[in-house]
PARODREN-164734 format. One record per residue (C-alpha): x, y, z; residue number from 1. Coordinates in Angstrom, 2 decimals, decimal comma. Layout:
+---------+---------+---------+-----+
:       u :       v :       w : seq :
+---------+---------+---------+-----+
:       X :       Y :       Z : NUM :
...
+---------+---------+---------+-----+
END
This chain:
+---------+---------+---------+-----+
:       u :       v :       w : seq :
+---------+---------+---------+-----+
:   96,76 :   61,15 :   58,88 :   1 :
:   96,01 :   64,64 :   60,06 :   2 :
:   97,32 :   68,13 :   59,52 :   3 :
:  100,42 :   69,32 :   61,34 :   4 :
:  100,33 :   72,90 :   62,51 :   5 :
:  103,62 :   74,71 :   63,01 :   6 :
:  103,47 :   77,32 :   65,73 :   7 :
:  105,86 :   80,21 :   66,14 :   8 :
:  108,03 :   80,10 :   69,26 :   9 :
:  106,46 :   81,95 :   72,20 :  10 :
:  107,46 :   85,55 :   72,74 :  11 :
:  108,18 :   84,69 :   76,37 :  12 :
:  109,83 :   81,58 :   77,75 :  13 :
:  107,55 :   78,97 :   79,22 :  14 :
:  108,54 :   78,31 :   82,83 :  15 :
:  109,91 :   74,83 :   83,59 :  16 :
:  107,37 :   72,38 :   84,94 :  17 :
:  107,97 :   71,21 :   88,50 :  18 :
:  105,35 :   68,53 :   89,19 :  19 :
:  103,94 :   65,49 :   87,43 :  20 :
:  100,64 :   67,31 :   86,93 :  21 :
:  102,32 :   70,32 :   85,33 :  22 :
:  104,36 :   68,06 :   83,07 :  23 :
:  101,26 :   66,22 :   81,84 :  24 :
:   99,31 :   69,41 :   81,21 :  25 :
:  102,18 :   70,94 :   79,24 :  26 :
:  102,64 :   67,73 :   77,26 :  27 :
:   98,95 :   67,57 :   76,30 :  28 :
:   99,02 :   71,22 :   75,29 :  29 :
:  102,12 :   70,77 :   73,14 :  30 :
:  100,82 :   67,62 :   71,48 :  31 :
:   97,50 :   69,19 :   70,52 :  32 :
:   99,15 :   72,36 :   69,16 :  33 :
:  101,60 :   70,40 :   67,04 :  34 :
:   99,20 :   67,82 :   65,60 :  35 :
:   95,74 :   69,42 :   65,45 :  36 :
:   94,68 :   72,41 :   63,41 :  37 :
:   92,29 :   74,94 :   64,90 :  38 :
:   89,46 :   73,63 :   62,72 :  39 :
:   90,08 :   70,07 :   63,86 :  40 :
:   90,23 :   71,14 :   67,50 :  41 :
:   86,91 :   72,97 :   67,13 :  42 :
:   85,28 :   69,92 :   65,53 :  43 :
:   86,73 :   67,64 :   68,22 :  44 :
:   85,38 :   69,79 :   71,06 :  45 :
:   81,94 :   70,03 :   69,48 :  46 :
:   81,60 :   66,25 :   69,11 :  47 :
:   83,00 :   65,73 :   72,61 :  48 :
:   80,46 :   68,09 :   74,16 :  49 :
:   77,51 :   66,44 :   72,40 :  50 :
:   78,26 :   62,99 :   73,83 :  51 :
:   79,80 :   63,88 :   77,20 :  52 :
:   78,63 :   63,49 :   80,77 :  53 :
:   78,86 :   66,71 :   82,75 :  54 :
:   79,60 :   66,80 :   86,47 :  55 :
:   79,73 :   69,81 :   88,75 :  56 :
:   83,42 :   70,33 :   88,07 :  57 :
:   84,18 :   68,97 :   84,57 :  58 :
:   83,00 :   67,29 :   81,40 :  59 :
:   84,18 :   63,79 :   80,58 :  60 :
:   83,29 :   60,63 :   78,69 :  61 :
:   82,10 :   57,56 :   80,55 :  62 :
:   82,10 :   54,15 :   78,88 :  63 :
:   78,46 :   54,77 :   77,92 :  64 :
:   79,36 :   58,10 :   76,31 :  65 :
:   82,16 :   56,46 :   74,34 :  66 :
:   79,82 :   53,65 :   73,26 :  67 :
:   77,21 :   56,13 :   72,05 :  68 :
:   79,86 :   57,90 :   69,99 :  69 :
:   81,45 :   54,75 :   68,58 :  70 :
:   78,20 :   53,24 :   67,32 :  71 :
:   77,27 :   56,54 :   65,63 :  72 :
:   78,81 :   55,59 :   62,27 :  73 :
:   78,07 :   51,84 :   62,36 :  74 :
:   74,96 :   50,06 :   61,08 :  75 :
:   72,43 :   48,98 :   63,77 :  76 :
:   73,17 :   45,31 :   63,08 :  77 :
:   76,72 :   45,83 :   64,38 :  78 :
:   75,83 :   47,98 :   67,41 :  79 :
:   76,31 :   45,12 :   69,88 :  80 :
:   79,74 :   44,29 :   68,42 :  81 :
:   80,82 :   47,91 :   68,88 :  82 :
:   79,33 :   48,17 :   72,37 :  83 :
:   81,16 :   45,06 :   73,63 :  84 :
:   84,51 :   46,55 :   72,61 :  85 :
:   83,86 :   49,78 :   74,52 :  86 :
:   85,43 :   48,83 :   77,90 :  87 :
:   88,88 :   48,05 :   76,49 :  88 :
:   88,82 :   51,04 :   74,12 :  89 :
:   87,86 :   53,32 :   77,03 :  90 :
:   90,68 :   51,90 :   79,16 :  91 :
:   93,13 :   52,30 :   76,29 :  92 :
:   92,16 :   55,94 :   75,71 :  93 :
:   92,25 :   56,78 :   79,41 :  94 :
:   95,75 :   55,39 :   79,78 :  95 :
:   97,23 :   56,81 :   76,59 :  96 :
:   95,72 :   60,19 :   77,42 :  97 :
:   97,67 :   60,07 :   80,69 :  98 :
:  101,04 :   59,71 :   78,92 :  99 :
:  103,78 :   59,54 :   80,16 : 100 :
:  102,05 :   58,30 :   83,32 : 101 :
:   99,77 :   55,84 :   81,56 : 102 :
:  100,72 :   53,18 :   84,11 : 103 :
:   99,09 :   55,39 :   86,75 : 104 :
:   96,36 :   57,06 :   84,69 : 105 :
:   93,75 :   59,76 :   85,20 : 106 :
:   90,38 :   58,65 :   86,52 : 107 :
:   88,22 :   60,49 :   83,97 : 108 :
:   88,36 :   60,77 :   80,19 : 109 :
:   88,25 :   64,54 :   79,92 : 110 :
:   88,57 :   66,54 :   76,70 : 111 :
:   92,34 :   66,98 :   76,82 : 112 :
:   92,92 :   63,38 :   77,95 : 113 :
:   90,84 :   62,04 :   75,05 : 114 :
:   92,54 :   64,33 :   72,55 : 115 :
:   96,01 :   63,26 :   73,67 : 116 :
:   95,04 :   59,59 :   73,52 : 117 :
:   93,61 :   59,92 :   70,03 : 118 :
:   96,73 :   61,63 :   68,67 : 119 :
:   98,93 :   58,85 :   70,04 : 120 :
:   96,64 :   55,93 :   69,21 : 121 :
:   95,95 :   56,98 :   65,63 : 122 :
:   99,57 :   57,94 :   65,02 : 123 :
:   98,66 :   61,50 :   64,08 : 124 :
:  102,20 :   62,46 :   65,11 : 125 :
:  103,55 :   60,24 :   62,36 : 126 :
:  104,53 :   57,62 :   64,96 : 127 :
:  107,43 :   59,87 :   65,93 : 128 :
:  106,75 :   60,15 :   69,64 : 129 :
:  108,50 :   56,89 :   70,49 : 130 :
:  111,09 :   56,85 :   67,71 : 131 :
:  114,57 :   55,52 :   68,38 : 132 :
:  117,45 :   56,34 :   66,09 : 133 :
:  118,44 :   52,70 :   65,73 : 134 :
:  115,00 :   51,31 :   64,81 : 135 :
:  115,18 :   48,96 :   61,84 : 136 :
:  112,22 :   48,78 :   59,50 : 137 :
:  111,16 :   45,57 :   57,83 : 138 :
:  111,64 :   45,39 :   54,06 : 139 :
:  108,32 :   43,56 :   53,76 : 140 :
:  106,39 :   45,60 :   56,34 : 141 :
:  108,03 :   49,04 :   56,51 : 142 :
:  105,35 :   50,46 :   58,81 : 143 :
:  105,22 :   47,71 :   61,39 : 144 :
:  104,98 :   48,70 :   65,02 : 145 :
:  108,27 :   49,17 :   66,81 : 146 :
:  109,05 :   47,44 :   70,08 : 147 :
:  108,35 :   50,69 :   71,96 : 148 :
:  104,98 :   51,10 :   70,27 : 149 :
:  103,99 :   47,52 :   71,09 : 150 :
:  104,91 :   48,05 :   74,75 : 151 :
:  102,88 :   51,25 :   74,95 : 152 :
:   99,89 :   49,64 :   73,25 : 153 :
:  100,00 :   46,68 :   75,63 : 154 :
:  100,32 :   48,91 :   78,68 : 155 :
:   97,31 :   50,92 :   77,54 : 156 :
:   95,11 :   47,81 :   77,30 : 157 :
:   96,42 :   45,66 :   80,14 : 158 :
:   95,24 :   45,37 :   83,70 : 159 :
:   98,48 :   45,88 :   85,61 : 160 :
:   99,41 :   43,59 :   88,49 : 161 :
:  101,22 :   44,93 :   91,51 : 162 :
:  103,44 :   47,98 :   91,94 : 163 :
:  106,52 :   48,54 :   89,76 : 164 :
:  109,95 :   47,55 :   90,97 : 165 :
:  112,06 :   49,84 :   93,10 : 166 :
:  114,96 :   50,07 :   90,64 : 167 :
:  115,04 :   52,95 :   88,21 : 168 :
:  117,10 :   53,32 :   85,05 : 169 :
:  116,94 :   55,10 :   81,69 : 170 :
:  114,64 :   52,47 :   80,18 : 171 :
:  112,18 :   52,86 :   83,05 : 172 :
:  112,04 :   56,62 :   82,32 : 173 :
:  111,87 :   56,27 :   78,52 : 174 :
:  108,33 :   57,65 :   78,15 : 175 :
:  109,02 :   60,40 :   80,67 : 176 :
:  112,07 :   61,47 :   78,69 : 177 :
:  110,02 :   61,59 :   75,49 : 178 :
:  107,44 :   63,82 :   77,15 : 179 :
:  110,14 :   66,14 :   78,48 : 180 :
:  111,74 :   66,31 :   75,04 : 181 :
:  108,45 :   67,43 :   73,51 : 182 :
:  107,65 :   70,14 :   76,04 : 183 :
:  111,17 :   71,59 :   75,97 : 184 :
:  111,26 :   71,60 :   72,16 : 185 :
:  110,55 :   75,07 :   70,85 : 186 :
:  111,02 :   76,81 :   74,20 : 187 :
:  113,36 :   79,45 :   72,81 : 188 :
:  113,36 :   83,00 :   71,43 : 189 :
:  114,79 :   84,33 :   68,18 : 190 :
:  116,97 :   87,41 :   68,04 : 191 :
:  115,04 :   90,21 :   66,29 : 192 :
:  118,18 :   91,51 :   64,60 : 193 :
:  119,65 :   88,10 :   63,76 : 194 :
:  116,73 :   85,71 :   63,02 : 195 :
:  118,99 :   82,69 :   62,77 : 196 :
:  120,25 :   83,22 :   66,32 : 197 :
:  118,17 :   81,74 :   69,10 : 198 :
:  118,28 :   81,84 :   72,87 : 199 :
:  117,23 :   78,77 :   74,80 : 200 :
:  114,81 :   78,97 :   77,68 : 201 :
:  115,55 :   78,10 :   81,29 : 202 :
:  116,73 :   74,59 :   82,07 : 203 :
:  114,18 :   72,06 :   83,23 : 204 :
:  114,71 :   69,95 :   86,33 : 205 :
:  116,55 :   66,66 :   85,70 : 206 :
:  114,46 :   63,63 :   84,90 : 207 :
:  115,04 :   62,26 :   88,42 : 208 :
:  113,04 :   65,22 :   89,76 : 209 :
:  109,82 :   63,63 :   88,46 : 210 :
:  108,23 :   60,28 :   89,31 : 211 :
:  109,28 :   57,50 :   86,95 : 212 :
:  106,99 :   56,62 :   84,06 : 213 :
:  107,73 :   52,91 :   84,70 : 214 :
:  108,08 :   52,41 :   80,97 : 215 :
:  109,22 :   48,79 :   81,22 : 216 :
:  106,26 :   47,66 :   83,34 : 217 :
:  104,67 :   44,71 :   81,51 : 218 :
:  103,66 :   42,48 :   84,40 : 219 :
:   99,93 :   42,72 :   83,72 : 220 :
:   97,73 :   41,02 :   81,14 : 221 :
:   94,81 :   41,76 :   78,85 : 222 :
:   91,70 :   39,74 :   79,78 : 223 :
:   90,61 :   37,63 :   76,82 : 224 :
:   86,98 :   38,58 :   77,45 : 225 :
:   87,95 :   42,23 :   76,80 : 226 :
:   90,42 :   41,59 :   73,99 : 227 :
:   88,17 :   39,37 :   71,88 : 228 :
:   85,56 :   42,11 :   71,20 : 229 :
:   88,38 :   44,46 :   70,16 : 230 :
:   89,75 :   41,91 :   67,67 : 231 :
:   86,25 :   41,42 :   66,28 : 232 :
:   85,81 :   45,19 :   65,89 : 233 :
:   89,15 :   45,36 :   64,07 : 234 :
:   88,02 :   42,63 :   61,66 : 235 :
:   84,89 :   44,66 :   60,88 : 236 :
:   86,92 :   47,82 :   60,21 : 237 :
:   90,10 :   46,35 :   58,72 : 238 :
:   89,17 :   46,91 :   55,08 : 239 :
:   87,54 :   50,35 :   55,35 : 240 :
:   90,66 :   52,07 :   53,99 : 241 :
:   90,16 :   50,21 :   50,72 : 242 :
:   86,48 :   51,10 :   50,46 : 243 :
:   84,85 :   48,11 :   52,18 : 244 :
:   82,90 :   49,58 :   55,09 : 245 :
:   81,59 :   47,60 :   58,11 : 246 :
:   78,11 :   47,73 :   56,52 : 247 :
:   79,30 :   44,99 :   54,17 : 248 :
:   79,82 :   42,56 :   57,07 : 249 :
:   76,25 :   42,51 :   58,40 : 250 :
:   75,46 :   39,29 :   56,51 : 251 :
:   78,65 :   37,54 :   57,68 : 252 :
:   78,26 :   37,70 :   61,46 : 253 :
:   78,85 :   33,98 :   62,11 : 254 :
:   81,97 :   33,98 :   59,90 : 255 :
:   83,24 :   37,03 :   61,79 : 256 :
:   82,93 :   35,13 :   65,06 : 257 :
:   84,94 :   32,23 :   63,61 : 258 :
:   87,67 :   34,54 :   62,32 : 259 :
:   87,78 :   36,33 :   65,68 : 260 :
:   88,36 :   33,05 :   67,50 : 261 :
:   91,28 :   32,25 :   65,17 : 262 :
:   92,85 :   35,65 :   65,85 : 263 :
:   92,38 :   35,36 :   69,60 : 264 :
:   93,95 :   31,90 :   69,50 : 265 :
:   97,06 :   33,52 :   67,98 : 266 :
:   97,44 :   35,78 :   71,03 : 267 :
:   96,69 :   32,99 :   73,51 : 268 :
:   98,68 :   30,29 :   71,71 : 269 :
:  101,83 :   29,51 :   73,65 : 270 :
:  100,86 :   31,87 :   76,46 : 271 :
:  100,72 :   31,06 :   80,13 : 272 :
:   96,94 :   31,50 :   80,35 : 273 :
:   93,91 :   30,63 :   78,26 : 274 :
:   91,94 :   33,55 :   79,71 : 275 :
:   94,42 :   36,45 :   79,39 : 276 :
:   97,05 :   37,75 :   76,98 : 277 :
:  100,49 :   38,25 :   78,51 : 278 :
:  102,97 :   40,80 :   77,18 : 279 :
:  105,22 :   38,06 :   75,80 : 280 :
:  102,33 :   36,59 :   73,77 : 281 :
:  101,12 :   40,05 :   72,70 : 282 :
:  104,57 :   41,19 :   71,60 : 283 :
:  105,44 :   37,96 :   69,81 : 284 :
:  102,13 :   37,82 :   67,94 : 285 :
:  102,25 :   41,42 :   66,73 : 286 :
:  105,91 :   41,28 :   65,77 : 287 :
:  105,84 :   37,93 :   63,98 : 288 :
:  102,39 :   36,51 :   63,43 : 289 :
:   99,76 :   39,17 :   62,80 : 290 :
:  101,86 :   42,33 :   62,43 : 291 :
:  100,69 :   45,87 :   63,04 : 292 :
:   97,75 :   45,48 :   60,65 : 293 :
:   95,71 :   43,97 :   63,47 : 294 :
:   94,78 :   47,52 :   64,52 : 295 :
:   94,53 :   49,13 :   61,10 : 296 :
:   90,81 :   49,74 :   61,67 : 297 :
:   91,20 :   52,10 :   64,64 : 298 :
:   90,85 :   55,23 :   62,45 : 299 :
:   87,46 :   53,88 :   61,31 : 300 :
:   86,34 :   53,76 :   64,95 : 301 :
:   87,72 :   57,09 :   66,18 : 302 :
:   88,13 :   58,92 :   62,88 : 303 :
:   84,95 :   61,02 :   63,24 : 304 :
:   86,67 :   62,83 :   66,12 : 305 :
:   89,39 :   64,06 :   63,79 : 306 :
:   87,82 :   65,99 :   60,96 : 307 :
:   87,27 :   69,42 :   59,49 : 308 :
:   83,89 :   68,62 :   57,98 : 309 :
:   81,36 :   71,41 :   58,57 : 310 :
:   78,03 :   70,71 :   60,22 : 311 :
:   75,11 :   71,04 :   57,79 : 312 :
:   73,68 :   73,81 :   59,97 : 313 :
:   75,09 :   76,50 :   62,23 : 314 :
:   73,50 :   74,82 :   65,24 : 315 :
:   75,07 :   71,52 :   66,40 : 316 :
:   72,75 :   68,58 :   67,16 : 317 :
:   70,88 :   68,98 :   70,42 : 318 :
:   70,81 :   65,29 :   71,39 : 319 :
:   72,89 :   62,15 :   71,10 : 320 :
:   70,30 :   60,57 :   68,81 : 321 :
:   70,44 :   63,52 :   66,42 : 322 :
:   74,24 :   63,50 :   66,51 : 323 :
:   74,38 :   59,79 :   65,71 : 324 :
:   72,09 :   60,26 :   62,72 : 325 :
:   74,16 :   63,21 :   61,51 : 326 :
:   77,48 :   61,38 :   61,82 : 327 :
:   76,12 :   58,42 :   59,86 : 328 :
:   75,27 :   60,80 :   57,03 : 329 :
:   78,51 :   62,80 :   57,18 : 330 :
:   80,83 :   59,81 :   57,27 : 331 :
:   79,45 :   57,60 :   54,56 : 332 :
:   82,53 :   56,18 :   52,77 : 333 :
:   83,67 :   58,32 :   49,85 : 334 :
:   84,77 :   55,24 :   47,90 : 335 :
:   82,96 :   51,91 :   47,80 : 336 :
:   84,77 :   48,81 :   46,63 : 337 :
:   82,81 :   45,68 :   45,58 : 338 :
:   83,26 :   42,83 :   48,02 : 339 :
:   85,28 :   39,83 :   46,78 : 340 :
:   83,33 :   36,93 :   45,28 : 341 :
:   82,16 :   34,29 :   47,73 : 342 :
:   84,07 :   31,08 :   47,09 : 343 :
:   84,48 :   27,60 :   48,48 : 344 :
:   87,00 :   29,07 :   50,95 : 345 :
:   87,17 :   32,83 :   50,39 : 346 :
:   84,72 :   35,09 :   52,20 : 347 :
:   84,79 :   38,73 :   53,23 : 348 :
:   85,68 :   37,97 :   56,89 : 349 :
:   88,44 :   35,62 :   55,74 : 350 :
:   89,88 :   38,33 :   53,48 : 351 :
:   89,77 :   40,78 :   56,39 : 352 :
:   91,63 :   38,30 :   58,57 : 353 :
:   94,12 :   37,50 :   55,81 : 354 :
:   94,86 :   41,16 :   55,12 : 355 :
:   96,10 :   41,57 :   58,69 : 356 :
:   99,17 :   39,61 :   57,65 : 357 :
:   99,70 :   41,24 :   54,26 : 358 :
:  101,40 :   44,53 :   53,38 : 359 :
:   99,18 :   47,57 :   53,80 : 360 :
:   99,35 :   48,24 :   50,05 : 361 :
:   97,74 :   44,89 :   49,25 : 362 :
:   95,35 :   45,61 :   46,32 : 363 :
:   92,14 :   43,91 :   47,43 : 364 :
:   90,07 :   45,55 :   44,69 : 365 :
:   88,89 :   43,76 :   41,57 : 366 :
:   89,27 :   40,26 :   42,97 : 367 :
:   88,91 :   37,55 :   40,34 : 368 :
:   88,62 :   33,82 :   40,94 : 369 :
:   91,04 :   31,96 :   38,67 : 370 :
:   90,48 :   28,51 :   40,11 : 371 :
:   88,00 :   27,16 :   42,66 : 372 :
:   87,34 :   23,46 :   43,13 : 373 :
:   86,92 :   20,79 :   45,80 : 374 :
:   89,35 :   18,76 :   43,70 : 375 :
:   93,10 :   19,33 :   43,47 : 376 :
:   93,96 :   19,73 :   39,80 : 377 :
:   97,67 :   20,51 :   40,08 : 378 :
:   98,06 :   21,33 :   36,40 : 379 :
:   95,34 :   23,99 :   36,59 : 380 :
:   96,66 :   25,43 :   39,85 : 381 :
:  100,22 :   25,69 :   38,50 : 382 :
:   98,97 :   27,21 :   35,27 : 383 :
:   97,19 :   30,00 :   37,17 : 384 :
:  100,20 :   30,74 :   39,35 : 385 :
:  102,70 :   30,61 :   36,49 : 386 :
:  100,98 :   32,86 :   33,97 : 387 :
:   99,28 :   35,62 :   35,95 : 388 :
:  101,35 :   38,66 :   36,91 : 389 :
:   98,81 :   40,30 :   39,21 : 390 :
:   98,91 :   39,91 :   42,99 : 391 :
:   97,62 :   36,44 :   43,82 : 392 :
:   96,41 :   34,39 :   46,76 : 393 :
:   96,36 :   30,60 :   46,91 : 394 :
:   93,95 :   29,15 :   49,48 : 395 :
:   93,75 :   25,53 :   50,59 : 396 :
:   91,46 :   23,99 :   53,17 : 397 :
:   91,36 :   20,50 :   54,57 : 398 :
:   91,02 :   18,30 :   57,60 : 399 :
:   92,86 :   15,71 :   59,62 : 400 :
:   90,30 :   13,70 :   61,54 : 401 :
:   88,29 :   16,19 :   63,59 : 402 :
:   90,75 :   19,03 :   62,99 : 403 :
:   90,22 :   21,44 :   60,09 : 404 :
:   92,72 :   23,98 :   58,78 : 405 :
:   92,99 :   26,74 :   56,19 : 406 :
:   96,25 :   28,06 :   54,74 : 407 :
:   96,85 :   30,90 :   52,32 : 408 :
:   99,91 :   31,91 :   50,28 : 409 :
:  100,40 :   35,48 :   49,01 : 410 :
:  102,31 :   36,35 :   45,86 : 411 :
:  102,96 :   40,05 :   45,17 : 412 :
:  102,34 :   41,63 :   41,81 : 413 :
:  104,79 :   40,67 :   39,05 : 414 :
:  106,01 :   37,58 :   40,87 : 415 :
:  104,98 :   33,94 :   40,75 : 416 :
:  106,00 :   30,69 :   42,42 : 417 :
:  107,84 :   29,81 :   39,21 : 418 :
:  110,26 :   32,68 :   39,87 : 419 :
:  110,38 :   33,30 :   43,61 : 420 :
:  112,58 :   36,38 :   43,43 : 421 :
:  110,27 :   38,48 :   45,63 : 422 :
:  109,23 :   37,77 :   49,21 : 423 :
:  105,88 :   36,12 :   49,75 : 424 :
:  103,94 :   35,22 :   52,86 : 425 :
:  102,18 :   32,06 :   54,01 : 426 :
:   99,36 :   32,45 :   56,51 : 427 :
:   97,60 :   29,83 :   58,57 : 428 :
:   94,06 :   31,17 :   58,93 : 429 :
:   92,42 :   28,37 :   60,91 : 430 :
:   92,23 :   27,10 :   63,62 : 431 :
:   94,87 :   29,60 :   64,79 : 432 :
:   96,14 :   32,64 :   62,89 : 433 :
:   99,87 :   32,43 :   62,19 : 434 :
:  102,08 :   34,17 :   59,64 : 435 :
:  105,27 :   32,83 :   58,13 : 436 :
:  107,86 :   34,88 :   56,27 : 437 :
:  110,86 :   34,23 :   54,10 : 438 :
:  114,44 :   35,09 :   54,94 : 439 :
:  116,35 :   37,60 :   52,82 : 440 :
:  118,04 :   34,69 :   51,08 : 441 :
:  116,61 :   31,21 :   50,81 : 442 :
:  118,84 :   28,20 :   51,06 : 443 :
:  119,56 :   26,56 :   47,72 : 444 :
:  117,61 :   23,49 :   48,82 : 445 :
:  114,55 :   25,60 :   49,50 : 446 :
:  112,27 :   27,49 :   47,20 : 447 :
:  109,22 :   26,92 :   45,05 : 448 :
:  109,15 :   23,60 :   43,25 : 449 :
:  107,22 :   23,29 :   39,97 : 450 :
:  109,01 :   20,38 :   38,38 : 451 :
:  107,03 :   17,62 :   40,08 : 452 :
:  103,77 :   17,42 :   38,12 : 453 :
:  101,78 :   16,09 :   41,08 : 454 :
:  103,05 :   18,45 :   43,79 : 455 :
:  103,49 :   22,16 :   44,46 : 456 :
:  106,07 :   23,02 :   47,11 : 457 :
:  106,09 :   26,54 :   48,60 : 458 :
:  109,08 :   27,00 :   50,88 : 459 :
:  109,87 :   29,92 :   53,17 : 460 :
:  112,50 :   30,04 :   55,87 : 461 :
:  109,86 :   29,57 :   58,58 : 462 :
:  107,70 :   26,87 :   56,96 : 463 :
:  107,06 :   24,77 :   53,88 : 464 :
:  103,64 :   24,10 :   52,38 : 465 :
:  103,33 :   21,12 :   50,05 : 466 :
:  100,16 :   20,67 :   48,01 : 467 :
:   99,72 :   17,44 :   46,09 : 468 :
:   97,19 :   15,17 :   44,45 : 469 :
:   95,35 :   14,33 :   41,27 : 470 :
:   91,95 :   15,29 :   39,88 : 471 :
:   90,11 :   13,12 :   42,39 : 472 :
:   91,97 :   13,46 :   45,69 : 473 :
:   94,47 :   15,80 :   47,23 : 474 :
:   96,36 :   16,66 :   50,40 : 475 :
:   98,66 :   19,29 :   51,80 : 476 :
:  101,44 :   19,14 :   54,34 : 477 :
:  102,51 :   22,01 :   56,58 : 478 :
:  106,11 :   21,63 :   57,73 : 479 :
:  107,23 :   24,13 :   60,38 : 480 :
:  110,70 :   25,37 :   61,26 : 481 :
:  110,49 :   23,78 :   64,72 : 482 :
:  110,45 :   20,36 :   63,08 : 483 :
:  106,74 :   19,62 :   63,43 : 484 :
:  104,66 :   18,57 :   60,44 : 485 :
:  100,92 :   18,13 :   59,86 : 486 :
:   99,14 :   16,51 :   56,91 : 487 :
:   95,57 :   17,36 :   55,89 : 488 :
:   93,21 :   15,86 :   53,35 : 489 :
:   92,38 :   18,75 :   51,00 : 490 :
:   88,70 :   19,56 :   50,48 : 491 :
:   89,04 :   22,79 :   48,48 : 492 :
:   91,60 :   24,84 :   46,57 : 493 :
:   91,22 :   28,39 :   45,28 : 494 :
:   93,44 :   30,80 :   43,37 : 495 :
:   92,43 :   34,46 :   43,28 : 496 :
:   94,01 :   37,37 :   41,46 : 497 :
:   93,80 :   41,02 :   42,51 : 498 :
:   94,22 :   43,39 :   39,60 : 499 :
:   93,61 :   46,72 :   41,27 : 500 :
:   95,90 :   49,27 :   42,79 : 501 :
:   95,26 :   50,23 :   46,38 : 502 :
:   92,27 :   52,48 :   46,94 : 503 :
:   92,73 :   54,87 :   49,85 : 504 :
:   89,58 :   56,15 :   51,54 : 505 :
:   90,24 :   59,42 :   53,32 : 506 :
:   86,77 :   59,87 :   54,81 : 507 :
:   88,09 :   60,65 :   58,27 : 508 :
:   91,05 :   62,81 :   57,38 : 509 :
+---------+---------+---------+-----+
END
């Protein structure tokens, strides 16, 4: 996302930075020059000035200013949902905009701080800032967040506890080194007579000259009361890239609350606290359970800051109210996808939650219900899964006493349970969101079983889901890799096919 601008090397060498403040200013300058065009920078500054608070010495965004901006492209019915997420988004932007010293951030969200934060948070640098040469991408999720990205995201949202340790090594200075690499890159001159020959600029002080960035500091936690509104906002914006805007969710507010609780339970499940998200829980959930798609909606929230759209008139809006009205008009989605049909299990919020665990190229358009019944007709279910070659989702819901649960199984296009030669995913959607994947090679004793006429067995390396029954009754069993097993009386089964190819809405690019 975004337009990269290549600048010619300076005619004169830039002097080496000597202090933390100089390093940060040079870093912010470099980042904005590399990853924002002049038109985008002009738009960004105009929007910033409209919503900002102005003191005697500088302009900056308070939480209220950020809230007023964020709600500008959302329907009024969702204004409270957006407003409640403002504190954690403001903290995240303030910290990321202070990179590499985000663990000891600036006190005000000024123009250059906000711009730096947005470039990092939205990945406008192509997620290259924290790259390591030995990063391994997932075959199923090639764009998932790296360990370094998850650490930085957690640090930007967490309330840190206590000072960092006294020891200092390369890992503690990782973010500092990345910032130094960026500001020293391009600090050279070309020989006029021999253009391929370059002369490097003066050497910068060693990394030990600057305060540590404390890059390994993860002792804090994210308060659940802050994190929950962010997860809810991400559910509302998750599907915008495929043409389903938050406006479509205004009639599903209670279902959104339920889905949010299931997502939050994923981050709190197995943690040390029921009121805060530790780094271990945050890292484990993003890397294994929810994946990076949990924050796919961030461009929908901050995208209006990164645009080259012209204002309808030469004069910018004179008030926040006028600006909000204008932004609503300018950033109406360019593509609108029909919402999936409401089923016994499937709903728009459930699809938004489910898509957080599916590949980003999941084709949610043109959803078609192949089977939907409170009864478990195994012959009909198997027939749907065996014949169709579109992407498919199998949903089952049930209960065990007072406990209810929903599971979903995803089958990519051109694959089916009858020939499990492509990876699929099983997701527990309720009461806690969990994702289960297959290994590169399944054991011979595992796989998808169609032979038994009364049962359907879906086996991955991390869990096995067994659906069984006749036309009157049915049940399903979830068997986990840790040896635990739970049986539920099935109350609904649905099979949906998705015939489209991914729609990509570029409204905010």
